[in-house]
C-alpha positions in Angstrom: 22.7 155.6 184.1 24.2 158.0 181.8 28.1 158.5 182.2 29.9 161.7 182.7 31.1 163.2 179.7 35.0 162.2 179.4 37.9 164.5 179.0 40.8 163.9 176.9 43.6 161.8 178.7 46.4 163.7 177.2 46.9 166.8 175.0 50.1 167.0 172.4 50.9 170.5 171.5 54.0 169.9 169.6 52.2 171.6 166.5 51.4 175.5 165.6 49.4 174.8 162.6 46.1 172.8 161.8 47.0 168.9 162.5 46.0 167.0 159.1 47.2 163.7 159.5 47.8 160.8 162.1 48.9 157.5 162.5 50.2 155.0 165.5 52.3 152.3 165.1 51.0 148.6 165.1 53.0 148.0 168.6 51.2 151.5 170.0 54.4 152.9 170.7 54.7 155.8 168.3 52.1 158.5 167.2 52.8 160.0 164.0 51.1 163.6 163.4 51.7 165.9 160.1 50.5 169.3 159.9 49.4 171.8 157.2 53.0 173.6 157.2 54.3 169.9 156.2 55.9 169.2 159.4 55.7 165.5 161.0 56.3 164.9 164.5 57.0 161.5 166.3 55.9 160.9 169.7 56.4 158.2 172.1 53.2 157.1 173.6 55.4 156.2 177.1 56.7 159.6 178.0 54.4 162.0 175.4 57.4 163.6 174.4 58.5 163.9 170.9 60.9 161.7 169.4 61.7 163.4 166.3 60.5 166.5 164.3 61.3 167.6 161.1 59.8 169.5 158.0 58.9 166.6 155.5 56.9 168.6 152.7 56.8 172.3 151.8 53.1 172.0 151.6 50.3 170.3 153.9 50.8 166.6 154.8 48.1 164.5 153.0 49.2 161.2 155.1 52.2 159.4 157.1 52.6 155.9 158.0 55.2 153.9 159.7 56.4 151.1 157.0 58.9 148.5 159.2 62.0 150.5 159.5 60.9 153.2 157.4 58.5 155.9 157.3 56.0 157.0 154.3 54.8 160.7 153.7 52.7 162.3 151.4 52.4 165.9 150.9 50.4 168.5 149.1 53.9 169.3 147.2 53.2 166.4 144.9 55.9 164.4 146.4 56.1 161.3 148.5 59.0 160.6 150.5 60.2 157.5 152.5 62.5 158.0 155.3 64.6 156.1 157.5 62.9 155.6 160.8 65.3 157.0 163.6 66.3 154.6 166.4 65.0 155.0 169.8 66.2 153.7 173.1 64.7 153.5 176.7 66.8 156.4 177.7 65.0 158.8 174.8 61.5 157.3 175.7 61.8 157.9 179.0 64.2 160.8 179.3 63.3 164.7 180.4 61.7 166.9 177.6 63.8 167.8 174.8 63.2 170.9 172.5 61.9 170.2 169.1 64.6 171.9 167.6 67.0 169.5 169.1 65.8 166.4 167.7 67.3 164.4 165.2 65.8 164.4 161.5 65.3 161.2 159.8 67.3 160.4 156.7 65.5 160.3 153.6 65.7 157.1 151.5 63.9 158.1 148.3 61.0 160.3 146.8 58.5 160.0 144.2 57.0 162.7 142.1 52.8 162.1 142.8 49.8 163.7 142.2 48.4 165.8 144.9 45.7 167.7 143.1 42.7 165.9 145.1 43.9 165.6 148.5 43.7 161.9 148.2 46.6 160.0 150.3 48.2 156.9 149.4 47.4 153.6 150.2 49.7 150.9 151.2 49.8 147.2 151.4 52.2 144.6 152.2 52.3 141.4 149.8 52.4 138.1 151.8 55.1 135.9 151.4 57.8 138.4 150.5 61.4 138.1 152.3 62.2 142.1 152.3 60.5 145.1 152.7 58.2 145.3 149.7 54.7 147.1 149.5 52.2 148.0 146.6 51.6 151.8 146.7 47.9 153.0 145.2 48.1 156.5 144.6 45.9 158.9 141.8 47.4 158.8 138.5 50.0 161.4 137.6 47.9 163.2 135.1 44.3 162.6 135.4 42.9 162.6 139.0 39.6 160.4 138.5 41.9 157.7 138.0 44.5 155.6 140.1 47.9 154.2 139.6 49.3 151.3 141.4 53.4 151.4 142.2 55.6 148.8 143.9 58.1 149.9 146.4 61.0 150.2 146.9 61.4 149.7 143.0 59.3 152.6 142.3 58.2 150.5 139.3 54.8 151.4 137.9 52.4 148.2 137.9 49.4 149.5 136.8 48.1 152.4 135.2 45.1 154.5 134.5 42.8 152.5 136.8 39.5 153.4 136.1 37.6 154.8 133.0 40.0 156.4 130.8 37.9 156.8 128.0 35.3 158.5 130.3 37.6 161.4 131.6 35.9 164.6 130.0 32.5 163.5 129.9 31.2 166.0 132.5 31.4 170.0 132.9 31.3 170.7 136.7 29.4 173.9 138.2 33.1 175.6 138.7 33.8 175.3 134.9 36.4 172.2 135.0 35.6 169.4 132.8 36.3 165.9 133.9 34.7 162.1 134.7 31.2 161.9 135.7 32.5 160.7 138.9 34.9 163.6 139.7 38.4 163.3 141.0 39.5 160.2 143.6 38.8 161.7 147.1 40.2 158.3 149.2 41.4 155.2 147.9 42.1 151.5 149.7 44.3 149.0 148.0 43.4 145.3 149.9 43.5 141.6 149.3 39.7 140.4 149.1 38.9 138.9 152.4 37.3 135.7 150.6 40.4 134.9 149.2 42.2 131.5 149.7 44.7 132.0 152.5 48.3 131.3 151.1 51.9 132.5 151.3 51.9 133.0 147.7 50.1 136.4 146.4 48.9 134.7 143.1 46.4 133.1 145.1 44.9 136.0 146.3 42.4 138.8 144.6 44.0 142.2 144.5 40.8 145.2 145.1 40.8 148.4 144.8 37.9 150.7 146.5 37.9 154.5 145.2 35.5 157.2 146.7 34.8 159.8 144.5 33.6 163.5 144.1 30.3 162.9 143.1 29.4 160.7 146.3 30.0 157.2 144.7 32.2 154.5 145.5 33.3 151.8 143.3 35.2 148.4 143.9 37.3 146.7 141.5 39.7 143.7 141.3 42.7 142.9 139.3 41.8 140.5 136.6 45.4 140.6 135.0 47.9 137.8 136.1 49.8 138.6 139.2 53.3 140.2 137.4 51.5 141.7 134.2 51.9 145.3 133.9 48.8 146.9 132.8 48.0 150.2 131.4 44.8 152.5 130.5 42.7 150.5 133.1 43.2 147.4 131.5 43.4 144.0 133.5 40.7 145.7 136.0 36.9 144.9 136.3 34.1 146.8 138.4 32.7 144.5 140.8 30.0 147.1 141.9 29.1 150.9 141.9 27.2 152.7 144.8 26.3 156.3 145.1 25.0 157.1 148.8 26.2 160.7 149.3 25.1 163.7 147.0 28.2 165.4 148.4 31.8 164.7 148.0 32.9 161.6 150.0 35.3 163.6 152.5 37.1 160.5 153.9 36.9 156.2 154.0 37.7 154.0 156.1 37.8 150.3 155.8 37.8 147.4 158.7 40.5 145.6 159.5 39.6 142.6 158.0 38.8 144.2 154.9 35.1 143.0 155.0 33.5 146.6 155.3 33.9 150.3 154.5 32.5 153.4 155.7 32.5 157.1 154.2 31.3 160.2 155.4 30.5 163.5 153.5 29.1 167.2 154.1 25.9 165.6 154.9 24.5 163.9 157.6 24.9 160.5 156.2 27.2 157.2 156.7 27.9 155.1 153.9 28.6 151.2 155.0 29.8 149.0 151.9 30.0 145.1 152.3 33.1 144.4 150.8 32.5 140.6 150.2 29.6 141.4 147.9 30.6 141.2 144.1 28.0 142.1 142.0 24.5 143.6 143.9 24.1 146.5 145.6 26.9 146.8 148.4 25.9 150.1 150.0 23.8 151.2 152.8 23.2 154.6 153.8 22.5 155.2 157.6 21.1 158.8 158.7 22.7 160.8 162.0 21.7 164.2 163.1 25.0 165.8 162.3 26.2 166.9 158.9 29.7 168.2 158.0 32.3 165.4 158.7 35.8 165.3 157.9 37.3 162.3 158.9 36.7 158.7 160.2 38.3 155.8 162.0 37.4 152.0 162.6 38.2 150.6 165.7 40.6 147.4 165.1 37.9 144.5 166.5 35.3 146.5 163.8 32.8 147.3 166.1 32.9 151.0 166.6 33.8 153.9 164.5 34.8 157.6 165.1 33.9 160.0 163.1 35.5 163.7 163.5 33.3 167.0 162.8 33.6 170.3 161.4 32.4 171.5 164.9 35.2 169.9 166.5 33.5 166.8 168.2 34.2 163.2 167.6 31.4 161.3 167.5 31.5 156.9 168.2 28.9 155.0 166.8 28.2 151.3 166.6 29.4 150.1 162.8 26.6 147.5 162.8 23.6 149.7 163.8 25.0 153.2 163.9 23.7 153.6 167.0 25.3 157.2 168.5 27.7 155.5 171.5 28.9 158.7 172.6 30.2 162.5 171.9 33.8 163.6 172.9 34.1 167.2 173.0 37.7 169.5 173.4 38.4 170.7 170.3 37.2 174.1 169.2 37.8 173.7 165.4 37.0 170.9 162.8 38.4 167.5 163.5 40.9 166.6 160.4 42.2 163.3 161.6 41.4 160.4 164.1 42.8 156.8 164.5 42.3 154.1 166.9 45.2 152.3 168.6 46.0 148.4 167.8 43.9 145.9 169.3 46.2 144.1 171.5 46.4 140.0 172.2 44.8 138.7 174.4 41.8 141.0 173.7 39.9 143.3 176.0 38.7 142.4 179.6 35.4 143.4 180.7 36.8 146.3 183.2 36.1 149.8 181.3 39.5 151.6 181.4 39.9 155.7 182.0 42.5 157.6 183.1 46.3 157.5 183.0 48.8 155.0 182.8 49.7 153.1 185.6 52.9 153.2 186.8 54.8 149.7 187.7 58.6 149.6 188.9 58.9 145.7 188.9 61.0 144.3 186.2 62.4 145.6 183.3 62.2 149.4 182.9 61.9 149.7 179.3 58.8 147.1 179.6 55.1 148.1 179.6 53.0 146.6 181.8 50.0 144.4 181.0 47.5 147.2 182.3 49.5 149.9 180.3 49.2 147.7 177.3 45.5 147.4 178.0 45.2 151.2 178.3 47.4 152.1 175.5 45.1 149.7 173.2 42.0 151.7 174.2 43.4 155.0 172.9 41.6 157.0 170.3 43.4 160.0 168.9 42.2 163.2 167.1 44.2 165.8 165.4 42.6 169.6 164.6 42.6 172.6 163.0 43.5 174.1 166.4 46.8 172.7 166.2 46.4 170.1 168.8 46.3 166.7 169.3 44.3 165.0 171.9 44.4 161.1 173.1 40.9 159.4 175.1 40.9 156.4 176.7 38.0 154.6 175.9 35.7 152.1 177.4 34.6 148.5 176.1 31.5 149.1 174.4 30.9 145.7 173.8 30.1 145.4 177.7 29.1 148.8 178.6 25.7 150.5 177.5 25.5 154.3 177.2 
């Protein structure tokens, strides 16, 4: 029997302009949302009230991410800022509603000048075995948007410059009069360690890879061949593992599974590209046809079994990541769904009972502790941001045990 169409569990109305990016903390405690005016809002998932709201950039947000005790924001104003995450207490999370203008503003730690011409958000990775808060940041090259740079944080030292094909950046004339790389500019990127690398506390035993999706609809996987601590320039020290071109139009968004074994891409067309990140030579991409062209955002659930695709029509469609059978459609937003993200999977894994509705109140024990049931429900959340300025929260079922 077909299940009734669900409605959002909650709606957040903290923005007055199109929501452009979303992120949820790994403990599922905080939702980060950024809009087209440069405003960032942190919302508690317990009280569903804002914890902080501030003008982080002078232009639209491309990305926001919590990083330990800090927050990274990336804007179309060609800036990347690192902020100190504001402290929060139980009284703040559970207290009465607060006017956005009364909330504290995070303190900025440092900033970087970046190239935001191509609407491509940063990719942040955490090297293993580090005793301090250190990260590797992949962003488009400062000068040429078809190339990528990798920086070390917090030192802000550029480790690898102009990854790509620096000799081929003026080979093609585009229809709008521009000249540039055959592949066009980078639209999305993901920096990661190869899943097949030997597990080790030392990063030198792991293979660093960079996955880039391009304006021409292609996707390229590269690996670092240079020694661990050697700086590289002009794309040297990097080798192409494979190239795949499944879309005719530009790649609008890309998502990589939590275990970095596969990636998905969407475009203006009706195709979803699936790429095997474990393959190193042969063709790694497969195109799946859907009935719905015009997509702008995509996310993969933490267990890797389900993906959510946000459409220009405002709908979110859920698919199996193996068969791409459509599992359901979520309908609420009247304008394009520009950002979508899943909550983090909890441990122990989900039970068999489908969960819907609001969080259950349990007054027993410490008031600041969530019940197991609350954690289970929150771990099934899917969050979407739209051009209608609203953020919707949906409580999903277990698609592994329930047919739709």
